[in-house]
C-alpha positions in Angstrom: -0.1 -0.1 0.0 1.2 3.6 -0.8 2.2 5.8 2.0 -0.1 8.4 1.0 -3.1 6.0 2.0 -2.5 6.0 5.7 -5.0 7.8 8.0 -1.8 9.5 9.9 -0.5 11.2 6.8 -1.5 15.0 6.5 -2.2 16.5 3.4 -3.1 20.2 3.7 -5.0 20.2 0.2 -7.3 17.0 0.8 -10.4 16.6 3.3 -10.0 14.0 5.8 -13.6 13.1 6.0 -13.3 11.0 9.2 -11.4 13.8 11.1 -13.5 16.5 9.8 -16.8 14.6 11.0 -15.2 14.2 14.3 -14.4 17.8 14.6 -17.6 18.8 13.3 -19.5 17.0 16.1 -17.5 19.1 18.9 -18.2 22.4 17.0 -21.0 24.8 18.1 -23.6 25.6 15.5 -22.2 29.1 14.9 -18.7 27.6 14.4 -20.2 25.3 11.9 -22.0 28.4 10.2 -18.8 30.4 10.3 -16.6 27.6 8.9 -19.0 27.0 6.2 -18.9 30.6 5.3 -15.1 30.5 5.4 -15.0 27.6 3.1 -17.3 29.4 0.7 -14.9 32.2 0.6 -12.2 29.9 -0.3 -13.8 28.4 -3.2 -15.2 31.9 -4.6 -11.4 33.1 -4.5 -10.3 29.7 -6.4 -8.4 28.2 -3.4 -10.3 24.7 -3.7 -8.2 22.8 -6.2 -8.7 19.4 -4.6 -12.2 20.2 -3.6 -11.2 20.2 0.1 -13.5 23.1 0.9 -16.4 21.6 -1.0 -16.0 18.3 1.1 -15.7 20.5 4.3 -19.2 22.2 3.6 -20.8 18.9 2.9 -19.8 17.5 6.3 -20.5 20.7 8.4 -23.8 21.0 6.4 -24.7 17.1 7.2 -23.7 18.0 11.0 -26.2 20.8 11.0 -28.9 18.8 9.7 -28.1 16.1 12.0 -28.7 18.7 14.8 -31.7 19.8 13.2 -30.3 23.3 12.6 -30.1 24.9 9.1 
C-alpha cells in the first residue's frame, strides 16, 4: 500500500472526512456556520484545487442537519 493512503498522513490540500466529521461533532452551530462561510470564501477565491472546501461544506452541513439546524 502506498504511504499516502495511511490515515495519519496529513495533506493540507485534501479533506480527511473522518477527522472533519469528528471535529464537526464538537463544534458549535455558530462555528459550523462560520466554517461553511469561510470555506465558501475560499472557493470563491479559487483556493479549492482538490475540492477540500467543498467536502468540508458537505460535512458541516450534514452535522447541522443532524442537529436540526439549517
